N, C-alpha and C positions, 0 to 999 in steps of 0.2 A: 583330358581336355580341361582347360581353365575356363571358369564361368565368371562373368563380370555383371555387376549391376549397371544400369545405364543412367545413373545420376552423374553429374560432373561437378568437380570442385569449382567454385567461383574464381579460384586463383589460378586454375590451369585449364585454359580453353584451347581446343584444337581447331584450327581454321579449316573449314570446309565450305563448299559452295552454299550460299544462302539462297533459298528459294522464295521468290516473290509470290504473293497470293493473288496478284492481279494480272496474271499472264493472259494474253489475248490469243485468239486463234492465229496461226501463222508463226507462233513461237514454239520453241521446244519446252517441254517440261523437263527440267534438269533433274536427273536421278543420280543416285549414288553409283558412281562408276565402278565400284568394286563388287556390285551385286551380280550374281550369276543369272539372275532372272530379270535383267534390265529390259524394259520396253521403251521404245522411242515413238513419240507422237509428233507428227508433222502436219503441215497444212495440206489441204486437199488439192492444191494446184502444183505441188512440188514433184512433177512426174519424173524428172531426171534423177532426183535423189531416191525415189521409191524404186525405180527401175534398177539403179545401181545396187541398192541394198538387197533386192530380191534376185540379182543376177539376170535381170531382163525377163523374168518369168512372172511378173505381177499381172494378175487378172483384174479387170475392172471391178468385179464384185468384191474381191478381197480388199482392194484398195479402198473402196467406199466404206466397207465394214470397219477397216482400221481407222479411217477418218471419223466415222460416227462414234466409235468407242473413245477416241481421243477427245472429241467434244464432250462426251458424257463425263469423262474423268475431269475435264476442265470445270464443268459445272459443279461436279461433286466437291472438288478441292476448294473451289471458290466459296462454297457454303460451309465446308468443314472448318476452314481456317478461322472463321468468325467465332467458332466455339472453342478453339484451342488457345491455351494460355501458357506462357512461360512462368514457371514457379521459381522464385528466389526465396530461399528459406535458410533458417538457422535452427539447428537443434542445440539449444542453449546450454544444456547440461548433460553430462554423462548419465545414461540410464540403461539398466540392464546390460546388454552387450554392445549398445550403441554409444560411441563417443560423441562429444560435442563437435559439431561440424558446420561449416558453411557450404552450401551447394546449390545447384540449379537442376531443375527437372521440368517436366511437362505435366499438364493436366488438361481436362476439357469439361466444359459445362454439360451437366446432365439434367439440370433443372434450372432454367433461366429465371423462372418466377421466384423461386426460393433462394437462388444464388448458390447452388450446390455444384461443386467441382469434384470430379473423380480423378484420383491419381494413385500412386503406389503407397502401400503401407510403409515401405522403407523411406519414402519421402515424408509422409506425415509423421512417421516415427512414433515410438511409444513414450517418449519423454517430452519435456517442454519444447514447444515449437513456436517460432515467430517467422511469419512469411508474408509475402505479397505476390500478386500475379500481374502479369502484363498481357493485355489483350492485343489483338492484331493491329489495332490503331494506336498502339503504344500507351493507352491509358493504363494507369497502375492503381490497384486497390489492395487494401490489406485483406488477409484471409485468416480465419481461425480454424483449427481442426475440430471436427465434430464427431468423427468416427475413424477408428483404425481397427481393422480386423485382427483378432487375436492370432490367427494362423495364416490366412491367405493374404497375398500381397496387394491389397487394395485399401484405400481409405478415402474419406471425403473431407474437403475443405469447404468453407462457407464464406461468401462475400455479400455485401449489400448491393443488390442490383441498382439501387438509386445512385450509387457512386459512379456508375458508367453513364456518362452524359452525352457522348458523341458517337455512339454506335448502337445498333440494335443487337443485343446479345441473344444468341440462339442456343438451343440445346441439341445435342446429338442423341438420337434414339439408340438404346442398347438392344441388340438383337443377337444373343449368343447362339441361337439355333442356325444362323446363317454362316457360321464358321465351318467350312467344309474343305476337305482335301481338294486341291486344285484351284481354290478360290483366289482370284487375283486381289491383292490388297495394297493399300498405301498406309505407311506409318507417317503421320503428320505430327511433328513435334520439335522440341528444342534440342535437336541433335547436336552433339559436340559443343553445347553451350550457346549456340546461335539461337536467335529468336524463333526462327521457323525454317524447317527443312522438310522435304518430302522424299521418302524412301519407298521403293517399290519391292514387291516380292509376291510369291505364291505360297499359300499354306500347303505344307507337305505332310504334317502329322497332326493328329488330334489327341494322341494318347501318350505323349512323351512324359517321362517322370519329371517331377518338379526339379528345377535346376538346383544344384548344391553350390553355395557360395563359399563354403569352408567352415571351419570351426569357430566358435566364439563369435558368431554373427547370426543375424536373422536368416532363416531358411524356410521357405514354404514347404508344405507337405500335405498329404491326404487330398491331392487333387491332380487331375491330368493337366498338362500344359500343351499349348499349341505351338508348333514349330514352323518357322519359315526362314527364308534367306533374304534378309533386308539390310544387313550390314549396319544396323543402328549402333551408335556409340554413346559415350557419356552425355547425359543431358536429356536423352529421349525417354527416360523412365516416366511412365504415366501417360505416354502418348496414346491416342486412339488408333486402333487398327481398323480401318474402314474399307468397306467394299465399294464397288462402283456405284451403288445406289445411295451411298452416303450414310450407311448405318455403321455404328461401332459394333464390330463383331468380336473384339478381344481387346485386351489391355497390355501394352508393351511393359515388360518387366525386367528382362535381362538378356544377355547374349554371350556368345562364346568369344574369347579373346584370340582364338586360334583359327576361327573360320568365320564365314559371313552369316552364321546361324543366329537367329533370334528366338526368344521364348516369350510367348504371350499367355496371359492368364485368361481362362474362360470367364465369361461374365455371368454365369448362373447365380453365384452367390452375391455378386454385385447387384443384380436386379432385385433380388429379395431384400437385401439390406437397404437399398434406396427406397423401396416401397415402404418399408417399416419407418424410415426416417420421414418420408413424406406424409405418412399417416400418424406421425407423432407417437409411434410405438417403439418400445425397446427392440433392439436387434438381438434376439435371443440366439445364442450359439451353444450347442451341446457337444459333449465329448465323453468318451469312455476311456480316454487316455491310451488309445491304441494307434500306432502308426501302421497304415496299410500300404501295400505296394501292388501295383498291377503287374501280374506275372503271366507270361504266355501259358497256354494250356499244357505244353510239353513240360514246363517246369512245375506246374501245378500237379501233374501226374507224379513227378518225382517226389512231391511232398505228400502224396497219398490220395489225390483226387481219383475217384473211381471212374471207369469208362461210362457208366450209366449217368453219373452226375455231369460229366463232360458232354455227353450226347444231348442231354436236356438243355444245358447252357448254350451249346452251339445252335440248337434249334430255336431257342427263345431269343438269343442275341446273335443273329447271323453275322453282324459286322464286328462283333467283339473279338479281340485276339486272345483274351484270357480272363482271369478272375482275380479278385482282390485276395491277397494273402497277408496275414498278420506278420509284420516285420519286427515290431517292438511293442511290448506290453509294459507300461511303466509300473514299477513297484508302488504299491499303495494306492493305485488308481482303481476305478470301479471294476475294471476287467481283470485285475490282478488275481491270479489263481483260478480264473475261469477260462480265459483265452490264452493259448500258448503260441509262441513264435512258430510260424510255419502252418498254422491253421488256415484253411481256405474258406472264405466267406461265401455261403450259398444264399442265405436270405436273412432278412430282418423283419420280424413281425409278420412272417408269411409272405413277404414281398421279395421276389428273387432279385439278386443284386449282381450287376456287372460293372458299374461305374461308381466313382466317388460322388457324383452328383446326387444319386439316390441316397447314399449314406448320409451326406450332409443334410438333405431334406428331412430325413427321419430324425436325426439327432437334434437338429435345430428346433424341431417342433415337439420334442419330447423331453426338454430340460426338467429334471426333477422326477421324471416318470421312469417306469421299468420297461425295458424292451427285451424281446426274445430274439436271440441270434442262433441260426442254424449254421454249423460249421462242419467241415470234413477234416478229420485228423487221422492220418495214417490209414486211410481207407474206411474209416468209421464215422458215421454221423454223430455229431455232438450238438446238443441243444443246451444253451446257457441263458440265464436271465441276469441282467445287471441294470443298475440305476444309472441314468444319464446325468452326468455332472454339468455344471455351468462353466463353460470355457472362459468367460470373463472373470470368474472368481479366482482362477489360477493364472491370470494375466495381471501382473502388478500395475497398480495405478497410483503409487505413491513412492516417495524415496525420502531418505533421511540424510541430512548434512550434519556432521559432528566431527570436531577435531581435525578439520581440513579434508575429510574423506566423505564419500557418498555411498549409500547402501540401499538396497531394495530387497524385498522378499524374492526368493528364487522363482524364476518364471518357468512356465510350461515349456517355452522355447529352449531354455538352457537345460532343463531336466531331461527333455526328450533327447537332446544331442548326446547325453552321457548316461542315459538309462538309469536315472536315479529318481527317488520320490520328489514330488513338487513340495519341498519343505526346506527351510533354512534361510540364512541371511547371505546375500550375494554382495560382494564388494565390487561396485561398478566403477569406482575410481579410487584406487589404493594410493592415496597421497596423504600429506600431512602426517599425523601421528600414526596412521595405518599405512605407512610406506613399507610395503612388504617385500617388494622386489623391484630393482631398478629397471629390469627389462620387461616386466609384465605388470602393468597397472590395473588390469581387469581380469576377472575370472576367479577370484579367490572366494572361498566360503569360510565363514567363521564357525568354529566348533565350540570354543569356550572363550569367554572374556572375564578376566579376573577370577578364574577358576569356576565360573558359572556356565553351564551348558546353555547355548543359544539356539532356540528352536525357530524363532520368527522375529520380525522387526519390532513388534511391541515389547517382547522380552528384552531385546537388545537396548531399546530406549530406556526401559526401567533400570537396566544395569548401568548404563552410562550416566544416568541421573545421580547415582550413588557414588560415583568416582570423583574425588576432589581434583581440582586443577593441579597441573604439574606433577601428577602421580606417575609412578612407573609400575606398570601392571603386566602380568603374563597373559598372552593370548595363544590359542592354538588354532590352526587353520590348515586348509588344504586347497590345492588348485583343482578346479572342477575337471580339468583334463587329466589329472593324476591323483585320484582320490585314495590310492593305496599309500601315498606318501604323506605322513603327518609332519607338520612343521610347527615350531614353537618360536615365539619371539617375545622379548620384553619391550613394550612400547612406552613412550613418554607422551602422556596425555596433555595436549595443548588446547586449552579452552580460553586463551587470552589473545594471542595473535590470530588464531582461528576461532573467533568468538561465536560463529554461527552454530546454533544447535536448534534446528528447525525441521519440521516435517512438511513436505510438499505433497499435496493431493490434487489429482487431475480433476478439472471442472469442465465437462464437455458442453456446458451451456455458454460459458464465457470464453472457452478455448485456452484459459490460463490454468496455471497450477497455483492453488491457494496455499500460502505458507502459514504455518502455525509455530510460533516460538515456544520452545519447550523448557525455558527457564535458564537462569544463570548457573554457573558451576559452583560446586562447593568450594570453599577457600582451601588453599594448599595446606597440607600437613607439614609443619616445620620439621626440618631434618634433625635427627638426633646424633650425638657423637657415637662413633663406633671405633673399635680397635682393629688395626690392620697389621699384617706381618709381611715384610718384604723378603724376597728371595734374592740372594746375591747373583750377580751376572756371572756366568761361567767363563771367566777369563783368568789368565795367569797372574795378573797384577791385582793385589788386594784393594788398592785405591780405586781402580776402575770397577771392581766387583761391587763396591758399595754404592756406585752411581744409580743402582736400581731404586734407591730411596729418593732420587731426584727426578724421577720420571712419572708423569701421570697422563692418562688418555683424556683428550679433550674431544667431546662430541658436540657438534653444533646442529641445531634444528632451524632451518631457514624456511620460513613459510611465506615471506613477503619478498617479491622480486625487486630488490633495491640495488641500485648501481649496476644494473644489467646482469646481476647474478640470478640464475633461476632458482626456484624453490627446490631445495634439496637437503640432504643430510651429509655432513662432512665429519671425518674422524681422523685424528692424528695424535701423535705424542707431543706433549709439552714438557719443558724443562723448568724445574723449580728455580727461581732466581731469588726468592726470599721466603723461607719456610715460616718465619715468625709472623710476617704480615700477610702471607698467602698470595704470592705472585708467581705466575707461570708465563713463560715465553713460548709462543706457538706460531706456526706459519700462518700467513694471511690467506693461504689457500683454504685453510680450515676455519678461519675467522675473518671473512672478507669485509664485514661491516658490523655494526652493533644493533641492527634490527633483527635480533635472533635470540634464541635460548641456548645456554651452554650447560652441559652436564660433564662433570669431571669424575673419572674413575680412578680410584687410588688402590694400588696393589691388587688389581683385579678383584677387589672385594667390596669396596665402599664407593657409592655414587653420591656426589654432592653437587649443588648448583654453583655456577660461576657467572661472573659478569665481565664485560669488556671494559677496560679502563684506559687502554692506549692502543692506537693504530698508527704504525709508522707509515708516512705517506709514500715512501719509496723503497724501504729496505726489506719489505716482505715479512715483517713479523708484527705480532700483536701481543699485548700484555693482558692476561686474564687474571682476575682476582677471585679467590675463594676464601671461605672462613676456616682458618687453621684449627679453630677450637673444635671442629667437627671430626678431626682426625686424631685418634689415639694411637700413635705409632711413631716410628723413627724416621720422619720426613726430614731430609737434610738439604741445606743450601750448599751446593758444591763450590769449590774454589775456582775463581775465574782468573785467567792469566792476564798479565799486563804486557806481555811481549807478543807482537804480531807474528803470525806464521810466515814462513818463507818457503820457497820452493826447495824441495829436498828434505825438509824436516821430517824426522821419524815421528810417528804418532799411532794412537790406537783409535780405530773407528768402531763405534758402538751404534748400531742402527736397529730399526724395527722394520721388518719386511712386510709384504702385503698381507700376511697372516697375523700380523702384530706380535710376532715372536722376535725376541732379541737375538741379534747376530753380531759377531765382532771379529776383527782381524787386525793384525799388525800391518801397517802400510806407511806410505810416504806421501807428502804433498807433491802432486805432479805439476800443478799450475796454479797461479793466481792471476786472474784476468779481470779487466773492466767489462761489465756486462749490463746490457739493457735487454730485458726479456722481450721477445717479439710481440707486437700488438695484435689483438684480435680485430681484424679489419671489418668483420661483420657486425660486431657490437662491442664497442670499447668497454673494457672493465679493468679493474685493478691489476697491475702487474708491477714486478720489481724493476726499478730503474736506478741508474747511477750507483751501481754496486761494484765492489771488489769481491769476487767470489773465489772460493777455494775448490779445487778439484783434487781427487785422490787417485793413486795408482792401484786401484782395486775395482774389479767389476761388482763386488758386493755392494758398493755404495749405490750403484744404479738400481738395485733391488729394493732400496729402503727409502721411504718417503720422509722419515724423520730420524733424528739421532743426534750424536755429538761426535766431535773429534777431541780427543783427550791425550794428556801425557800419561806415563805409566803410573803416576801417583794419583790419577783421577782429576787433575786440574783441567778444566774445560778450556780448550783452545779455540773452538768454533762450534757453531750450531749448524746441524745438517737439516735443511728445510726443502720443502716442495714449493715450486713456483708455477703458477698458472700462466700458460702461454697462449699461443694462437689456437684457433679452431681449424682442424684439417679434416675435411670430408665428414663433418658432423661430430668429430671427436676432439675433445680438448687435449692439447699437448701439455704434458707435465714435465718440467725440468727439475733436476735434483742437484743442489749445490750447497756449499757451506758459506756461512757468513762469519768472519773472524769476530771473536768475542770482544776484542778491543774496540770494535766499531759500535758495540752495544753497551759497553760498560758504563758510559756516562749516564745512560737511561737507568741501568740497574742501580747505580750508586745513588741517583736522585730518589728513586723509589725506596731504597733502603734507609736513607738518612732523613727524608722528609715525607710528609703525607701528600705532597703536591703531585698532581699528575703532570708529567713532563709536557712542555710545549715546544714543538719543533718548528723552526723556521728554515725553509729551504730556498735555494735558488731554483726557481721553477722552470728549469730547462733540462734537456737531456744532453749528456756529454758522452763522447766515445773516444777511444784511443786512436791516434794516428801515428804512423811511423815517422822517422826523421826525414826521410825523403819526401813524404807527403807534406810535412811541415815546411820544408824548403819551397816546394811548389806554391804553397799558400802564403809565402812571404816572411816566414820566421827567419830571423837573422842568424848568422854563424855564431854570434856571441851567445844567444840563447841555446842554440844547439850544443855548443861546447859545455854550457852549464849542465845540461842533461847528461852528456857523456862523462863528465867529471863527478857526477852525483854519487857514484858508487852503487846505484840501483841495479837490480838484475833485469830491469826492463827499460829500454830507451824509448820514450814515447812522449807525446804531448796530448793534451785533452782539448777536443774541439766540440763545438755545439752542433748537435744534429737537428734539434728543433726546440722551440720554446712553447710552453703552454699558454693558452689565452688567459690573461689575468681575469679575475672575477669582475673588475671594473672595466674590462675590455680595452684598457689603454695598450698601446703598442709595446711589446716586450723590449727590454733594453738590449738583450743579447740576440744576435741573428745567426742564421744558419751559416756554418763554416767559420764562425769566429774561433780563433785559436787562443786558448787561455794560457797566459804566461805566468801570472802571479795573482794572488788575492790578498789585499791589504799588505802588500810587500813581501809575502811568503810565496816562494816558487811552487808551482803546481806540477806534480809528477803523475798523479793518478786520481781516481775518483775520491779516495778518502781525503785528499787535501781539499777537495771542494765540500765534501759532506761535513767536515768538522766545523764549518762556519754556520752552526745551527742556532746561535743565540743572538744574532745581530739583525738590526732592521735594514741596514744598507752595507754594501761591501764595495771596495774599490778594486775593480778588475783591470789588469793590464792585459790587453788582447792585441791580436793581429787581425785586422779586418781588411780584406782586399789589398793585402801587402802593405798596409799602413799600421804601425804600432800606435796604440792610443790607450789612455786611461778612461775608464767608464764606471760611473756610479750605478750599481745594480741593487734593486730592492729585493729583499727576501719576502717570502710569503708563508703564512700559516695555513695549511690545508685542513679545512674543516669537514667534518662528516656530514652526510645528508641528514637534514633535520625536519623535512617536510615532504610528504608524499600525498598525492591526491589521486583518487580513482573515480572515473566518470565514463559511463557507457562501456566499461570494460578496460578502457585505456588507463595505464598507470603512468603518471607524470611526476617529475621531480626537477629540481634545478640540475643543470648539467654537472655530473660528478667529475672528479679530477681526471679520470681516464678520458673523458670526452674532451675536456679542455686541452689535454696533452695531444689529442689527435687532430684538432682542427685549427684553422687559421683565424676564424672568427665565429662568434655564436649568434645565430639569427634570433634567439629568444632564450629566456631563462625557463621555458617550459619544454622539457625534454621527455620524449616518450621512451620509457625504459622497458615496458612489457605490455602485452595485451593477450587475453585468452582467445582460443580459436573460434568459439561460437559467439563472440560478442559483437555488438554493433560496430565497435571500433575496427575489428578485423573485417567485418562484412563490407564496410564502406572505404577501406583502404588506408587506415592509419597503421603505420608500422613502427616497430622499435627503431630508434635512431632518428625519427622525425622530430622536428621542432614545431610547436603550435604557436603562431604569432597573432592570430585574430580569431575571434568567435563572433559570428553575426556582425562583422564589421568593426567590432570593438577590439582594440589592441589588448593583448594579454602578456605583458612583458615578464610577469612573475607568476608563480604558482598561486599565490593569494589572489591575484587579479583573475587568473583563469577560473578558480573556484567561484569567485564572486559573480562572474559573468554566466557560467554554466548553470548556476543555481536559479537563474531567471528563466531557464528554458524548461518548458513543460515536457511531460512524458509523451511518447508517441508523436513527437513533432520533429520536423526537419530543422536543422540549423546549418549554417555555412561556416566552414573552417578554412582558414588559410594556414598552410604549412610550408615548411622548407625541409627538403631532404638533407641527409648527412652530406651530400655532395653540393649543397647550396642551390638546389633547383627548387624554385617556388612552385606551388600548385594549390589548387582549391578543390574541396570536396564538400558534399552535403552528407550529414549523418542524421539518421533517425534514432532518437533516443528510445530506450526501453528501461525505465527505472524499476519495473516490476522484477525483472531478472538481473539487471545490472544497475543498481542504485549508485548514488554518489556517496563518497566517503573520504575521510582524510586521516592520516597519521601524522601527528605533530609531536616534536620533542618539547616537553615543558622545561624552559630554561631554569626554573627555580629548583626543580627536583631532578632534572636530567632524565626523567622517565618519559616514555611515549604515551600519548593520548590518542585514543581511538574515537573518532567522531563519525557518527552515522547519520544519514539523512533518509527521509522517507520518499515516497513517489512524488510528493509535492515539493521536494527539496528542502523540507523543514527539518531542522536538527531534532533527532529523536533520542540520541544517547551520547554521553561523553564518559568514556571509561579510561582508567589508568591501566596500562599494561605492566 
């Protein structure tokens, strides 16, 4: 059976019937139609309906009783709904096993005078929380968390009662003793994300095991749960379970996904915790780090319970079905070595035990004291004494952010799941430098960092303080679900893009987490020259064998989501194009932009830094520079051909497969075709366009993401590259094709002969090949068709315009869809290369056919510039629309484009999505990113502001956003035009500039 929690994502609501709180007699109380225990209340004068429902056998007495009960439920529900609130919350950061999330749930007022709301622990969360509640009259107030239980699924939120101005807030009284088998109940809450729903049921069990929600997530334990069939769904977490008299007898917590079964938390511990808070006393919670489970007497006997002990237990607890048995004793805990798995608990401090309630009472009142436990083990009485520990002390209340990742001390929750000591550093968000596994960002435990054993968070902080920025260090780690398997990695420590190095500590008075900055990083250690030795490629041709001296591995570390590329790590081979000056050519799949770090591995031996010097706007390659003086070895610049490849040419393919091992084969060129890589319709990003690409007659090339096509003597004929394509079912499509070296050679020669970075001007339209018969239909004359047929080319085609990018100044593009290009500056156009060679002119004269009319047209070229300004506000990352956006749209609503936003941020919570354009903030136009930053810096924290946006489909809409600069401050990244370096600008909660750092 699968068990679900009953929170609901704010982005995924299920429509169900909404129940009004002001039903009058004579109306139905609408109940969940899927419940097996559905009861229908009707008016007292609906005789025909009653007779039909009871098959004509209704008696007057039964009829009156049913009507009276219906009236009582109406009065009860009318009172209860005034206490119930819908909780809208964000857990803003990953913490322990909980990811950052936006969600909705339910709570109810348990102290109207102090403004205390009861809800679930998995709603309050163990990490940073930001939330608000909506009362029955739709008044909304902010709430802060003041308590979350370390084990049981309940917590308290607090609001200011003075903020509720238009209704009389009431409290629900907690009566855990009234939860009895057969008791009719109503679950009143935010079911399925609706503001209020009322579900009915009957309590069927009081002694169910705590529901298990799976691994690597919060699970309650050491308590009985109450079971009923109420068919609650997402959003009802934290709902009161009320009886007909209006008392809260339990707390909704979870339910089965395969049945109508719901699980309620008993309120015994809740009542005690609430009393402590009301009396301004700490909520003490004790533990001996033992997980108990209620087992039937038959099973207890199999564990060694004696007949005499069973008889006494049955006599003293006639309603009990069994006793508590030790299921797990944590290593290193107070009971380790004293209590064993399978021991049956008889008494504590002389008090006989049959329920978890008594155990909790004793432990919570005995923190720091010694208790005596009487157990039965294999038919023998065993008495042990152990000291009660503090449950709060082994529940983490702080986390560390460093190098783009997040860490906390291992929690009791996680240690219990995997039966390990409560000790160690837990990686709750393995990103940034600690990107340990693409498929599993949580659950890792650090063993060593830079060869130092890591025991706790404080030691880890001390170690990280001593590591210089941009260092490469070894770490060892294990996943908590597989502690037998040791893993090792060499990580690159980023303390410049990921500049945060701070400790967050929970403050239950303010409800916030207080941040403490832990200092700037040590400066990087300059790299030193090292000697390397290359191994020849195992091929028959000596010239090709020596090409190993022209390959290097390029690894990019992307920590800022620029140009719609997510934060990630990319790795691929680059080809040396100038060994003396230190230039490498690499795919733009691996170097998508220049807001990143590059490490270059030479001969699998030496790692040196690199920088981006050139990004081709359409041809899918980048040029990276390194310092050649750092390499002592035979790095070579290969020979590059002057002759373009043709179909049928024999060649040698040398590639690097997914394991980064070199493979090679003799093959032929199977095709050369005009290609535009398909667009990612969900979020436009860089892609190769207007290319003539090479295909090979070997399946080996499909296995390799990088490499070269060469002649027998090692002359490079083409670069083999990976191309990022569309996203299908959540996975990126990667294409693998060759780019003829003759199309790149002008860039190579300019870098080799001058120190100037090439400037490329392009016709910013996309072109595609059409056949001769299509050209005829579009109006191309027989004269031009004959010129193509007489050209001697192996492909008869014309180039037509598929679309034009929106110019940066937003004037109308000169070229239109379906324009057929005949010539440029008097030179006939046969393929993409004839268009691409016009890279150094400001204007070109196109001869085209448009709507069957031949005409001359002056077309401007454009220089595609890289993104140079990024702003972050309330979690949303904005920039000017990058080239891929302009390639995909007909017009730009604004120059403020949303490229990313994290899940738990205000931006996500209020509906700002990637690909949106922001046009106005509080009625002020924000045409540029500078304007946007200027306006949002006038907005205070924890205040609402109005935004006007336009979707990618040009649909305008308006939203309000509540800022929270404590967790999501404002910041900027700007390129300094004088140095071409990035500047990191940070602002505090008052939007005042606090730091300016060069990256």
